[in-house]
C-alpha positions in Angstrom: -30.5 -139.5 -176.3 -29.7 -136.6 -174.1 -26.7 -138.3 -172.3 -25.2 -139.0 -175.7 -25.7 -135.1 -177.0 -23.9 -133.9 -173.8 -21.1 -136.2 -174.1 -20.8 -135.0 -177.6 -21.2 -131.5 -176.7 -18.2 -132.2 -173.8 -15.9 -133.6 -176.5 -16.5 -130.7 -178.8 -15.8 -128.2 -176.1 -12.5 -130.0 -175.1 -11.0 -130.5 -178.4 -12.1 -126.5 -178.9 -9.5 -126.0 -175.9 -7.0 -128.0 -177.1 -7.1 -126.2 -180.3 -7.0 -122.8 -178.7 -4.1 -123.6 -175.9 -2.2 -124.7 -179.5 -2.3 -121.1 -180.6 0.9 -119.2 -179.4 -0.7 -116.5 -176.7 0.2 -113.0 -177.2 -0.3 -112.8 -173.2 0.4 -115.2 -170.2 -1.4 -114.7 -166.9 0.5 -116.8 -163.7 -2.3 -117.2 -161.0 -1.5 -118.5 -157.8 -3.3 -119.6 -154.6 -2.0 -120.7 -151.5 -4.7 -124.0 -151.3 -5.5 -127.1 -153.1 -7.9 -128.3 -155.7 -11.0 -128.7 -153.3 -10.8 -125.4 -152.4 -13.3 -122.8 -153.8 -10.4 -120.7 -155.2 -9.5 -123.4 -157.4 -12.8 -123.8 -158.7 -12.6 -120.0 -159.5 -9.5 -120.3 -161.2 -10.4 -122.9 -163.4 -13.4 -121.1 -164.7 -11.4 -117.9 -165.1 -8.7 -119.9 -167.0 -11.6 -121.5 -169.2 -13.3 -118.1 -169.7 -10.4 -116.0 -170.6 -8.5 -118.3 -173.1 -11.6 -119.2 -175.0 -12.9 -115.3 -175.1 -9.7 -114.2 -176.1 -9.5 -117.1 -178.8 -6.2 -118.0 -177.5 -4.6 -114.9 -177.3 -4.2 -115.0 -173.6 -3.0 -118.3 -171.8 -3.4 -118.7 -168.1 -1.2 -120.9 -166.1 -2.5 -122.0 -162.7 -0.1 -122.6 -159.6 -1.7 -124.2 -156.9 -0.3 -124.3 -153.7 3.2 -122.7 -152.5 5.1 -123.2 -156.0 5.4 -119.2 -156.7 5.2 -117.9 -152.9 4.3 -119.3 -149.5 2.2 -116.5 -147.6 0.2 -113.2 -148.1 3.3 -110.9 -148.0 5.6 -112.8 -150.2 2.7 -113.6 -153.2 1.5 -109.7 -153.0 5.1 -108.5 -153.4 5.4 -111.0 -156.3 2.3 -109.3 -157.6 3.8 -105.7 -156.9 6.9 -106.9 -158.7 4.9 -108.3 -161.7 6.6 -112.0 -161.2 3.3 -112.9 -160.3 0.0 -111.7 -162.5 -3.0 -113.2 -160.4 -3.2 -113.9 -156.3 -5.9 -114.9 -154.0 -5.9 -113.7 -150.3 -8.1 -113.5 -147.3 -8.3 -110.2 -145.7 -6.0 -111.7 -143.0 -3.5 -112.4 -145.5 -3.6 -108.8 -147.0 -3.8 -107.0 -144.0 -0.1 -106.5 -143.5 -0.2 -104.2 -146.6 -3.7 -103.2 -146.9 -4.7 -103.2 -143.2 -8.3 -101.5 -144.1 -9.2 -104.6 -145.9 -10.3 -106.3 -142.4 -13.2 -104.5 -142.9 -14.4 -107.6 -144.3 -13.8 -109.2 -141.0 -16.0 -107.0 -138.9 -19.0 -109.0 -137.6 -22.7 -108.9 -138.3 -22.7 -106.3 -140.7 -23.9 -108.0 -143.9 -27.1 -110.2 -143.2 -26.6 -113.0 -145.9 -25.3 -114.0 -149.1 -27.8 -112.2 -151.1 -26.6 -109.1 -149.4 -22.9 -109.7 -149.5 -22.9 -110.6 -153.2 -24.9 -107.4 -153.9 -22.1 -105.2 -152.0 -19.2 -107.1 -153.5 -20.3 -107.0 -157.2 -20.7 -103.1 -157.2 -19.0 -99.6 -155.8 -17.9 -100.9 -152.8 -15.2 -103.2 -154.5 -14.0 -100.4 -156.7 -13.7 -97.9 -153.9 -11.4 -100.9 -152.1 -9.4 -101.1 -155.6 -9.0 -97.4 -155.6 -7.3 -97.6 -152.0 -5.1 -100.6 -153.0 -3.7 -98.7 -156.1 -3.0 -95.7 -154.1 -1.5 -97.9 -150.8 0.9 -99.7 -153.5 1.9 -96.9 -155.7 -0.3 -98.2 -158.7 1.3 -101.9 -158.4 -1.5 -104.0 -156.8 -5.3 -104.0 -158.4 -7.9 -105.8 -156.8 -9.9 -107.0 -159.4 -12.9 -108.8 -157.3 -14.1 -110.1 -154.2 -15.3 -113.7 -154.0 -16.0 -116.0 -151.4 -13.7 -118.6 -150.0 -15.3 -121.0 -147.5 -18.7 -119.4 -146.9 -19.4 -117.6 -143.4 -17.5 -117.6 -140.2 -19.1 -119.4 -137.6 -18.3 -119.5 -133.6 -17.3 -123.4 -133.1 -16.0 -124.6 -129.7 -15.4 -128.4 -127.9 -16.9 -127.2 -124.5 -20.4 -126.3 -125.0 -23.7 -124.7 -126.9 -23.2 -121.0 -127.5 -26.4 -119.4 -127.7 -25.7 -116.0 -126.7 -22.7 -113.8 -125.9 -22.5 -114.8 -122.5 -22.3 -118.3 -123.5 -18.6 -117.6 -124.9 -17.2 -116.1 -121.6 -13.7 -117.4 -120.7 -13.4 -119.6 -123.9 -10.1 -119.6 -125.3 -10.7 -119.0 -129.0 -8.1 -119.5 -131.8 -7.7 -116.3 -134.0 -4.9 -115.0 -136.2 -2.3 -112.8 -135.2 -4.1 -109.7 -136.8 -5.7 -107.4 -133.8 -9.4 -107.1 -135.4 -10.2 -110.6 -134.7 -8.6 -110.4 -131.3 -10.7 -107.5 -130.3 -14.0 -109.3 -132.0 -13.5 -112.2 -129.3 -12.3 -109.9 -126.5 -15.6 -107.8 -126.8 -17.6 -111.2 -126.8 -16.1 -112.0 -123.4 -13.7 -114.6 -124.7 -9.9 -115.2 -124.7 -8.2 -114.8 -128.0 -5.6 -117.1 -128.3 -3.2 -116.6 -131.8 -2.6 -120.2 -133.3 -1.1 -121.4 -136.7 -3.4 -123.1 -138.9 -1.7 -126.3 -139.1 -1.3 -126.6 -135.2 -5.3 -126.1 -134.7 -5.9 -129.9 -134.8 -3.8 -130.6 -132.0 -4.4 -127.4 -130.0 -8.2 -128.9 -129.9 -6.7 -132.2 -128.7 -5.0 -130.8 -125.8 -7.0 -127.8 -124.8 -4.8 -124.9 -126.0 -7.6 -123.4 -127.4 -11.4 -124.2 -127.0 -12.9 -122.8 -130.0 -12.6 -121.1 -133.3 -14.0 -118.8 -136.0 -14.1 -120.9 -139.2 -16.6 -122.0 -141.9 -18.2 -125.4 -141.8 -16.1 -127.0 -145.1 -13.0 -125.9 -143.4 -14.2 -127.9 -139.8 -14.8 -131.0 -142.0 -12.1 -131.0 -144.0 -9.6 -130.7 -141.3 -11.3 -133.2 -139.2 -11.9 -130.9 -136.2 -14.5 -132.9 -134.8 -12.0 -135.8 -134.4 -10.4 -133.3 -132.0 -13.2 -132.6 -129.8 -14.9 -129.6 -131.8 -18.6 -130.4 -131.3 -20.6 -127.2 -131.2 -21.4 -125.1 -133.7 -23.2 -121.6 -133.9 -24.7 -120.3 -137.0 -24.1 -116.7 -135.9 -22.5 -115.8 -139.4 -20.4 -113.2 -138.0 -18.3 -112.6 -140.9 -18.3 -113.2 -144.8 -15.1 -115.1 -145.6 -14.3 -112.7 -148.6 -11.5 -113.9 -151.3 -9.4 -110.6 -152.4 -8.1 -111.2 -155.7 -5.1 -109.4 -156.9 -3.4 -108.5 -160.2 -0.5 -107.0 -161.0 -1.5 -103.5 -162.4 1.4 -103.1 -164.5 0.7 -106.1 -166.5 -2.9 -105.7 -166.5 -2.6 -102.2 -167.9 0.0 -103.5 -170.3 -2.5 -105.2 -172.5 -4.9 -103.7 -174.9 -8.2 -102.4 -173.7 -9.8 -105.5 -175.7 -8.0 -107.9 -173.9 -8.4 -106.2 -170.4 -12.3 -106.5 -170.9 -11.7 -110.3 -171.5 -10.0 -110.6 -168.0 -12.4 -108.4 -166.3 -15.3 -110.5 -167.4 -13.2 -113.4 -166.8 -12.9 -112.3 -162.8 -16.9 -111.3 -163.1 -17.2 -115.4 -163.9 -14.7 -116.5 -161.1 -16.4 -114.4 -158.8 -19.9 -116.1 -159.4 -18.1 -119.3 -159.4 -16.8 -118.6 -155.9 -20.2 -117.4 -154.6 -21.8 -120.6 -155.7 -19.3 -123.4 -154.6 -19.4 -122.6 -150.7 -23.3 -123.1 -151.0 -23.0 -126.6 -152.2 -19.9 -127.8 -150.5 -21.4 -126.7 -147.2 -24.7 -128.8 -147.6 -22.6 -132.0 -147.4 -20.4 -130.6 -144.8 -23.1 -129.9 -142.0 -24.8 -133.3 -142.7 -21.5 -134.7 -141.9 -21.1 -132.7 -138.9 -24.5 -133.7 -137.4 -24.2 -137.3 -138.3 -21.2 -137.4 -136.4 -22.7 -136.5 -133.3 -22.3 -132.5 -133.7 -24.5 -129.8 -132.1 -25.7 -127.2 -134.5 -27.3 -124.4 -133.6 -29.2 -121.6 -135.4 -29.7 -118.3 -133.2 -33.3 -116.5 -133.6 -33.2 -113.0 -134.7 -33.2 -111.6 -131.3 -30.3 -113.8 -130.5 -28.2 -112.9 -133.4 -28.8 -109.2 -132.5 -27.5 -109.6 -129.0 -24.4 -110.7 -130.7 -24.2 -107.8 -132.9 -24.9 -105.4 -129.9 -22.1 -107.1 -128.0 -19.8 -106.9 -130.9 -20.5 -103.2 -131.6 -17.3 -101.6 -129.8 -15.1 -103.1 -132.8 -16.5 -100.7 -135.3 -15.5 -98.2 -133.1 -12.0 -99.7 -132.8 -11.5 -100.2 -136.3 -12.5 -97.0 -137.1 -9.8 -95.4 -134.4 -6.8 -97.7 -135.1 -6.9 -99.1 -138.7 -5.7 -96.8 -141.6 -8.3 -95.9 -144.0 -10.8 -97.5 -141.4 -13.0 -94.8 -141.2 -13.3 -94.7 -144.8 -13.7 -98.3 -145.8 -16.2 -98.7 -142.8 -18.5 -96.0 -144.3 -18.0 -97.4 -147.8 -19.3 -100.8 -146.8 -22.4 -99.8 -144.5 -23.3 -97.5 -147.2 -23.5 -100.7 -149.6 -25.2 -102.5 -147.2 -27.6 -100.1 -146.7 -28.2 -99.5 -150.4 -28.3 -103.4 -151.2 -30.7 -104.2 -148.3 -33.1 -101.3 -150.3 -32.5 -102.6 -153.4 -33.3 -106.6 -152.1 -36.3 -105.4 -150.6 -37.4 -103.8 -153.5 -37.0 -106.7 -155.7 -38.4 -109.2 -153.1 -41.5 -107.4 -153.1 -42.0 -107.0 -156.9 -41.4 -111.1 -156.9 -43.7 -112.0 -154.4 -46.6 -109.9 -155.7 
């Protein structure tokens, strides 16, 4: 009976969506993600599209372009957003750092302890501060709508040995992107940063060009890195893999306020979907990694504190060398402190 009811509701929802899509839209949002349909970014966009089209009663149509149909990389895509030829684009912090260097604050290690803290921080005034800075940097052209997640947390993984302390990283060649900050982190921990393009990483593991990386488990398993020799993962959770969702500010502000409210609420729905998606997908990925003989190590609180202490020089480097670095660092650390206090208060109330 219940199954039949659910099928009826699903059919009704699909029919409603078809009816809404048949109405000529007043506004069209062209959204792109340089990923694929198995990615958290796509999950978020599907939720966004469904919400915005329904909540606007068909006044807004959302077109999805997954992959490189509209643009191929962060610089090109963000230029499209600034020009207004692309309405919505999702980037990692590394993908946007060339234009907004201070967004690399999300790559600073060990500042946010867990999902609950990260989600609290990214749902509040910290994101609004980064939006304000991005609007100023782009001459009012590029608007940060929200920050979600894309892939969970970055952890150290390697082909050589279990890493339980910073000393265990000594001498390992760790793959990084070209950006300065991740290279500074790897150096601070005693390893050797080795910039390698993502498509070349599998072969680089096989040949020993690199011996480790900083990735989430879903990326590790989807790229089949264990087949290339990646056998050790340490769940140090040094960086939350933030997803920055950008929108053409001109096109956003051209909408009437009621439609802007719908879009803003749509990005809230998108954010919640991307918060949840990696948690589910990582379960099977971790199980597969261990089943294939992978070594999964969880550092103790004391061991994790040692990693944070070793990485501390990166904070000073960031504040001194990145435009806007000190301002955004203070905004993030203040938001984390506030989040931890709110969560502690809530947790105390809930357990008593």
